[in-house]
Every structure is written in C-alpha cells, then in structure tokens.
N, C-alpha and C positions, 0 to 999 in steps of 0.2 A: 399635822402636816406630813404628807407622804414624802418618802425619799426615793430617789432613782435606784432601780434594781435591774441591772442588765440581764439577770437570769430569767426575767419575765419575757424577754424578747429573743431568747436564743433559739426557740422552736417556733418559727413562723412559716412552716411548710404549709402548702395549700391543703384545704380540707380533703379528707379521703372520701367525700360524698359528691364528687364532681359528676359522676354518672347520674345520680338521682336528680341533681340540679339541671342537667341537660334534658332529662325526660320531663321534668316540670316545666322547663322553658317551652318545649314543644307542645305540651298539653295546654299551656296558657295561650298558645297560638291556634288552638283548636285541632292540632294534629293527632292522628292515631299513632300510638307508640308501641302497640303490641307486636307489630312486625319487626320493629327495631329490637325489642327485647328478645325475640326469638333468635335473631341472628347473633346478637352479642352473647347471649347465653350459650349458643352452640360453639362460637369461637372460643369462649373462655373454657368450656368443657374440654375442648381439644388441647388447650394450653396446659390445663391442670391435670388431665387424666391420660393423655396419649403421649407416645414417644416421638411421633412425627413432628418435624419442625417446618412443615410446608403444607398448606392446604388452601382451599379456595372458598370464598363466599360468593354465591351467584344470585343474581336477582334480575328482574325484567328491565328492559331499557327504560330509563327515565322514571324509575319507581321510587326515587328518594335515597339513593345509595350514599349521597354526600352527608345527609343528616345521620344516617346509620354509622358512617365512618367517624363522624364527630363524637357520637355517643360511645362507640367502640374505643376510641382514643381516650375518652374520659375514664372509661372503666379500666383500661390498661394502666393509666396513671394512678388510679385508685389502688390498683393491685401491686404497685411498686415498680413497674417498668419505667425506666428513666430516659430512654432514648428511642423515639419513634420517628421513623422517616416515612413520609408520604410521597410516593412517586406518581407523576401525572404524565400524560402524553405531552409531546413536545409542542405545546401551544401556549403562547403568552396569555391569550384570553382565558383559556381554561384554568391556567395557574391563578390568574387574578380572581376569577370567579370563585374557585374553591377556597383559596387562601383567605379571601375576604369573608366568606361564610364561616370559616374556622375562627377568624379573629373576632367577629361580632358575636360568636357563641358564648364568650366568656371563659373559655378554657384557660387553665393556669398550668404550665406556662403558655403564653400566647404563641400561636404558630408563627413561624418565621420562614421566609424564603431562604434557601441555602446561602445566597449571596450575603445575607445579613450576619452570618456567623464566620465568614472567611477571614475577617481581620484577625491578626495574631493576638490582639488584646481580648478577644471573645473566648472565654474558657468553654471547653466542651467535655472535659474529663470529669467534671463535677456538675451537680445539679440536674434538673430535668429538661428535656428538650423535645419539641415537636417541630420537625423541619420538613419543608416542602422542596422538592427538586424535580425538574423536568427530565424526561427520559431522553436525554441526548448525551453523546459521549463527552463533550466538553464539560458540562455541568456535573455529571456524575464523577468525572475524574477529579474535579476541584473539591467536591464533597468528600470523596474518598481520601484525598491528600490532607484535607483539614482534620477529619475525625479519626482517620486510621482504623484500627480494629476496636470497635466498641463491644464490650461484653454483653451478650444477650440482646443485641439490637433487634428491634421489631421493624420490619418493612411492610407497609400497607401499600399495595400496588394497585392504583385505580386503572381501570381498563387494562387489566393485567395480561390479556391475550394479545395486546398490541405492543410490539417492540421487545417485550421481555423474553418471549420464547426464543430458543436457539434455532435460527433458521438454517444453521449448518450442521444440524444434529447428526446427519448421516456421513459427514466427511471427516469427523473426528476433531473439527475445529469448533470455535464458538463465535457467535456474533458479538459485536462490541458491547452492546447494551446488556446482553445476557451475562457476559463475563464480568462487567463492572458491578452489576447487582450481586453476583455471586461473591465478588471481593468484599462488598459491604457486609454481606451476611456472615462471612467468616466461618468459624467452626461451630458456633453455637447460636447464630442469629435465627430469627423466626420469620418466615415469609408467609404473608397473608395476601393472596391475590383476590381482587374484587372485580367482577365483570358480569355482563349479561350473556356473554358468549364464551363459555369455558372449554369448548371442545378442543381448541388448540393446546391449552394447558395440559389436558389429559393425554392427547395423542403425541405430544412433544415431550412428556415427562418433565415439564419445566420445573426446575429446582426440586426434582424428585417429589412433587406434591402427591399426596395420598388421597385418591378419590373416595375412599371409604370415609374420610373425615370431612368431606365437603359440607358446607353449611348453606342451608337455604335461607334467603332473605325474601320472604313472601311479600307481594305487593300490598299496599294499604287499601282500605275499602273504596276510596275515591279514584283508584287507578283505572285508566282505560288503556288496555293493551291489545294483545293479539286476538283474544276472544271477541273483542269489539270490532277491530279493524279488519280481521281476517276470520270471520265466523265460519264454522263448519256447517251450520244450519241457519236457515232463514236469511232475510235480507239485512244488509248492513244498517245500523242505526245512524249513519251519517250519509252524506252525499258522495257516492262513488260514480265518477264519470270515466268510462272506459273509451280509450282512443283506438283508432286503427293501429295495426302493428307496424305499418310503414308510412312514411311521409312526414314531413316537418312543416306543413302549411302554417303560415303565421296566424290563421284564424283560430287554431286550437289554443295557443297561449293567450291570445287576445280575448277569447271568450272566457277562458278561466279567470283572467284579470277582471273582466266585467262582472262575473259572478261573485268574485271576491269583494268588489266594491259594493255590490248589492247587499251581500251578507253583513258587511260592516255597517252599512246604512240602517238595515233593519235592526240589528243588535242595539245600535246606539239610539234608535228612536222608539223601539217597542219592547226592549228587554232590559237594557242596563239602566240603573238609576243615575249613573254618571257616564259621560262619554269616555270610551276607552280606545286605545290604539291597537291595531292588529297587524299581523304580517302574513305575507304570501311567500312561501319558499319555492323557488323554481330550481329544481335539481336537474343539472345537466351532466354531460360527460365531463371528464377532466380536461377537455380541450378548451383552451381559452378563446378559440374562434367561435365555439358554440356559445360561450358566455356572452360574447359581443353580439352575436346574432339575437339571442334572447333578450338582451338589454335593448337592442334596437327596436324590436317589436313592442316591448312594454313602454319604452320611452316615447315612441311615436304615437301610440294610442293615448297615453296620458296627455301629451301635448295637443293632440287633435281635440280632446275633450275640453281643453281650456281655450279653444279658439273657435267661436261660432262661425267664423269665415271659412274654416277648413271644409273642403268638399266632402270629408268623411264625417263631419260633425253630426249631421242629422241621422245618418245611418247608425253611428255608434250610440247616440242618445236613444234612438228608437230600440236598439237591441237591449240596452239597459232597462228601459221602460217595460218592454215585453217580458224580460226576465223577472222583474218585480211582479208584474201582473199575473204571471203564470205560477210563480213560486209562493207568493205571499198574498193570499186572498183577503186577509184581514187588513192589509196595508193600503194606504193611499199612494198609488203608483206615481202620481204627479209629484207629490210632496217628497217622496223618497228620491225620485230622480233629481229633483231640485237640490236635495241634501248632497247627493253625490257631486253635482256640478258646482255647487257653492264651495265645496271643500276639496275639490280634486287637486288644487294646488298644494294641499297639505300631504304631499307624497314624498317618498325618498326611495331611490333604487340603489341598493348596495351590492356591488359585484365583488364577491369574495374569491379571489384567485389564489391567495397565498396566506401564509401565517402573518405576513406583514399587513395585508389587508385586514385580517381579523383583529390584529392588535390595534389598528387605527379605528376600526368601525365596529368592533365586537359588541360594545355596550348597546349601540343602536340596533344591532342585529339580534342580540339575545333578548333584549327588552325594548320593543319598538318605541321610538320617540316621535314618530310621525303617525298620523291617523292611518294612512295607507302606506305601509312599509313593504317593499318588495326586495327579497334577498335572492340573489342569483349566485349559485356556486355548485361545486361538485363534492369531491371527497372531503374537502376542508370543513364542510358543515355537517358531516355525516356521523361524527362520533364524539360523544362526551359532552357536547354543549347543549344546555337546555334552552329551548326557544320559547319564551313566555308569549302567551296570546297568539300562538301560531294557529291561524284559521284555515289556511289552504296550503296544499302541496301540489305542485305540478311537475311531473316527470316527463321530460321532453323527448326522450328517445328510448327505444327498446335496447336491451343488451344482446348483442349478437354472439357473445362468447359465454362460456360457462360461468355462473355466478357463485360466489362463496357465501355460505350461510352466515358466517360472522359478519361479513361486510354488509349484507343486506338487512340482517337483523338490527345492526347498529344504525342503518339509514332510516329506521322507523321513528323519525323525529316527531311524528304526531302522537306517539305514545306519551302517557303522563296523566296529569289531572286535567283532562279536557271536558269533564262531565258537564260543567255549567253552560258550555256552548257546543256540546257534541253534535246536536242535530243540525247545527249550522256549519260544521266542519266539512270541507270538501277535499277529496283526493282525486286528481285527474292523472290518469296513467295509461300507457298502452296495455291492451288486453292481455297479451302474452306475458308481459312483465308482471302484471298483477297475478296471473296464474302461477308463475314461477315463484313469486314472492309469497303467495299463499302456501304453496307446497313447502317452501323453505321453512316457514313457521310450523307447519305440521311435523316435519322431520325434527325440528328443534324441540317441539313440545313433547314428542314421543321420548326423546332422550332425557329431557328434564324430568318427566314423570318417573323414569327409572331412577334418576338421582334422588328424587324426593322419597322414593320407597327404600332408600339406603341400599341400592343394589351394589354399589361399590365398583364393580367391574362394568363399565358403561359401554353402550353401543351407540354409534353416531351414523346417520344415514346420509347417503348421497345418491345421485342418479346422473343421467346423461347431461342434464342442464344445471344441476346444483352440486357443488362440492362442499364437503364438511369444512375443510380448512385448506390452506395452501399445501400442496404436496411436499414442499421443502421442509415444512414444520413437522411432518409425521416421522416419528422414530421407527424406522423400518425394522429395528432389532426387536421390538416388542409389540408392534401393532399388526394384527391380522386383518387384512383387507377383504377377506372372502369368507368370513365366518357365516354371514347370512342369516342370523337369527337374533331375536331379542327374548328376554325373559323378564319375569316380574316377581312380585312379592311372594314369599313362602305362604302356604296356607295348609290347614289340616285336611288330610286326604281320607276318604272313605270310599267303599265300593260303589255307593250310589252315584258318585260323580262319574265314574267310568261308565256306569249304566246309562247316564244321561248323554255323554259324548258319543256313545256307540248306538244310540237310539235311532229310529227311523224318522224322527222329526226333521223339519227343515233346519238347515245349518244356521239360519238367521235366528230361529227360535231357540236352538241349542245355545247360541252365543248369549242371548239375553238371559236364559235360565241359568246358564253356568255363571254369568256375572253376578246374578242374585245370590247364587249358592256360595261363591268364594269371595265376593266383595270387590270393590273398585280398585283396591290396592293390588290385588292379584290379577285383575283383568281391567285395566284402566278404561274409564269411560271415553276418554279422548281417542283411544285406539279404536274402540267400537264405533264411534261416530265416523272416524276416518274410513273404516272398512265399509260402512253402509254407503258412503259416497263413492266407493271404488269397486262396486259389484258389477262389473261390465257384462257379466253373463248371469246376473241374478244370483240366486242362492248357490248355483253351481260354482261360483267363483270362490266359495268359502268351504273349507273342509276341516272337520275335527277328527283326529285319528285316535285309535285306542291308546289308553294310558300305558305306561311302561315303567318297570322298576329300574333304578339307576345302579342297583347292586352289581350288575354284570359288567360295568365299566371300571376297569382297573385304574385308569388315569383320571377318573372324575373325583371331585370333592363331594362325597356322598352326604355329608352333613349340610352343606350349602346348596347341594344339587346344582353344581356347576361343572363345566368341562371346557377347557381352553379351546379344544377343537370343535366345540359345538356338539349337540346331541341329536338333532334331527338329520338323519341321513337320507339318501336317495330312496331307499326301500321304505322308509317311514312315510313317504309322500303318497303311496298307494295310487300311482298314476293310472292303473287300470280301472280303479273304482272312482277316482276323481280326476278325469282327464282335463277338465276346464278350470280346475281350482288354481288360484294364484295366492290366496291367503290360507296358510296352513297352521293349525294349532295342535299341539300335543303336550300332554301332561306327563311329567316324570316324577316319581315318588321314591322315598327311601324306606328303610325298615323301621324308622322312628315315627312313621305316620305323617311325615311332612311331604309336601309336594310343591312343584313350581310349574307354571304354564309357560310354554315356549311358543314363539311366533316366528314363522318364516314367510317372507314375501318373495315370490318368484318374479322374474322380469329384470328390468334394468337397475333395480335398487341394489346398492352396495352397502354393506354393513361394516363399519370399522370398529374394532374392539382392541383395547390395550390389554394384552395378556401377560403383562410384566409379573 
C-alpha cells in the first residue's frame, strides 16, 4: 500500500516543451511550420545574443502571424519568461478572435483578457501569465495599475505600427498609447512589434527599435499575396475588373454582386464537395452616407431577384444567365441560374460602421454564416481581421488625396490562403486606384527586400500619390527625406565588374549580366522587374556609371560601404552622357575587396532613410 507524499507534487510546473507541442499541433493540421520556426529562431537569437530590447517581426498581410505569435509565446515560456503581454488594436472582435485562438492552442498558462486579472484576489507577482489587452488608454491604464513594474516583462504588439508609435514625436510630447506602453516596459522590458507594415516603426524610432535586428516572418507555401494580386509581369491569375475613375453608377456594384452570385453558384455545383458560404466585401469611404448608398443598391437588387413580379426581375436574371454562359462554358447556365434564384433568400448584408457593429456582427463577417454574405464597410474592416471565404472585393470610389502605404497594404484583405478558389476570386476597383495600389506594393517590396538582406539602415519610398507613413510619425531629428538612393547586399568586387558596367552593351543587357555576376541579393530581381516596366525611353532610361572607391569619403563607413548623406552625387549621374536616364546605378567598393550597388531614381520619388 502506498502512502501519500506531498513532495511528489511540489513541482507541477508546465512542461518546458510547449513550443514543440505547438509545432506538432500545427503539423497535425497540415500546416507548414518552417516559416514559423524561422521567425521564432530569429526573435530568440535577438533576445539571447543582442543588447537591444526592442525589435520588429514583419510578415505579409494575413500570412499567419497569429499562429506564429502563439508559437513564439510558447518558446518564451519554455525559456523562463514569466509575464507576456499581447497588445491588439482597439477592436472587440479582433480581441475575441485572437484570444480564442490562443486559448484553444493549449498554452499553459491559458491566455487571459486583462479584465480577468484585475480583481485584487488574482496574484500577478508570482507564476506565469499571458495577458491580452486592447490598445486604448483606459484598458492600458487599468493593466498598468494592476501589474505595476514587472521585471523583464515582454510585450508582443500585434499591428505594432498602429496606435503604438508616438504621433507627437517632433513636439517633445508623447501620445497616450505610446506613453502607457513605455510605462509597462519599464527599465528592462522587451518590446517585440509584429506587423506587415513596419515603416512607421522605423521612421518614428518607436521604443528605440533596432532595424538591424528586425526578423523576417516569411509567408507559408500556400500564401497568396502581392505577387499574385499585384503581379509585375503577365496577367493576374484571378478576375480583375477595372472601373472608370469617376462616377458611382449603381450598375457597377450591382454587376459585381451578380458576378459574385454566379461564382458562388459555380463553386458549389462544380468544384466543392460540400456547399460553402462566401462573402463579398464592399469597401467604401469612411462616410456612413456612402455605406447607406451601397447598402441600398445591394439590397434592392437582392429583393428584385426574389420577386418575379418586379419590373427588373427579367433583366437581372438575364444578366446572371449571360454571365454564366460567358464565364463557364462547362456549366449548364439554366441550372446555375436556378440555383442562384432558389437560394437568393439565403443572403445577409452586414454594414460595419463602427466597433460596436463589428462586436455585434463580427463572427458573421469574418466567417460567413449565410450563403451569400455581403459586408459593407470602410476602415473598420481594413486591418487585422481575417475574412474567411472572401470571394470578391469591390472598391466603390477612387481616392482623391494622397494614400498611405501602410493603410493600403493593410486593406489587401484578399491576401491569405486563397489558393483553392483563387481563379474564382474577383477584385473590382477603379483603374487609377489599382495603379496606385500596385505601385504602393512595389515601393513596399523594394524596402522589404532591403530588410531581408539585413541592410539595417532602411529606405522607404513615396511619391506624389503615395506617402510611406503619416508625416506626424516621422522623427525629423533622425530621418533624411531627400537622400534619394537605395543600396543592397555586399558582394565581392573585381575589375571585371567595372569592365562590364563601363562596356558599350545595352544598359538592359548590362543589368542582366551584372545581376548574374553579383547575385539577386546584391541586385534584387524585384527591382530589375520594376525597372523593365518603367523604361519610358527604352534602354536610354537606364544608366550604369563607373565604379568608385569609397576610401576618399572621410564621413563614410568604409567597412559597410554606407554614408548617411548618400554616395551618388550630381556629378556621378553623367548627365551629358545619359541625358534621358532616370534609373541610375553605381558600384562603390572598399580596400577589402567588398562592394555595394547603389540605385538612384530621378523624378517625383522621395526616399526616406533613418540615419540615427
């Protein structure tokens, strides 16, 4: 007979292998975990080997950052970090979505909303804690007052570029959210920002983050992102419907609605094994009057399709039938049209004007509960929320003012795992807005490529139509707005390289040969593709200038081949020899045999660089 021995139960701390269990959980669901392992390994290397207490993990929109943060939290707990705070945008739905996923993951301790620990009877000075808190002043104050100064607290800030940066950086003051997060960090807390759009964090010097330590979270193999929806070459692999740049005729959203109905009908009759619900996102301005107008068009069309006595019934049904007949040659147009009409009452229109709307209707919006779900909203549906089975997006109006890269990158709600129905996805958008959006992603990609090459000192691009970030967030004391050039990975230099760039061959040929010689890291493929699209004067638009030693520059970093003021001067552009060139390249090398390629684009493009 055994006897009770309390010593057997004194050490019941959770297993130190939570991270491996999370990876196994994802593998059992058929998920690829390699991208998660890369990001977690990079973050842990920073914590173990570097002196900085602030860095960023960046990844594409809707690329699975929540699962990555679950795994990162598990690894931090394994490594002995006892208090981890997750910050989220001020959205009840987003909080519920993310907190729910953390709780069902099996983490120990279970993640809790900050309100669950506010009671005085809940101890926070001992034990491990994973706490969620929205980024609003009231919630953050309550959390701060409850936990006080926690030694070596870790803050993981989701959508870190939103609300957290100091929008009063140049006035000597601090915004409320920024100051409260800094209070939580205390003297030895660790800040990990997570976002798809990190430019503001760099240009704002948010919590003194070190861009040399930024961590890449690469997308998983099933991800469909900017290369799919904004390709530099070839036709899109989805349906792109370009609208005129002016006019708000009801026929445009109505036709988009009918095409959505047709695509749902085809998927459920010819592709899916079981019927699925899908959604159409109608993205409007922030004006509630516009929301009402779009609702009226959609609602009227849906009602007319349910009423054979309506004078518009025959015309609308004929348009649906014609759409099927033209788009799907393998389908029975009569039967699919009947499917639409038999099921047209299985619709719901969700107008999202506010956070309250989202908290009431969020589940139906993020995971459609009706066969034909139409979501109408503006900025409230533009960031952070994953829309499952999103099949169509309709942008109702062009933007008359300058657009911000971070805002429009986050509006790409079609990004994600859309592969199984990608060819049925449809984006309907004004022509000029699509062109601006496309260029916005080109600028973003050029900057991200530099990050991935561990350039550290980053360059962000803007022009007359596109700004990198809000001007109020740019730290004027450290950011140079007129540097005007980008550079790429170091490579080994030899005289044959200069012989190539100084040869009489076409500049386009030189570009491709140079890229083969020094590699994509030193001359990114994405940049070369972009340049080939922007040769308005043919090969004369592109110039390669003779290589130059950096040894003559007293204020340059000769080892890294960098200079805060830039290296390509006016005389380097050789205007007499290349009068029509707008794309300029020049190689600078040092005495150690290392070199770096520098790129300067003339025109309305502005380059922003943090020279701290």
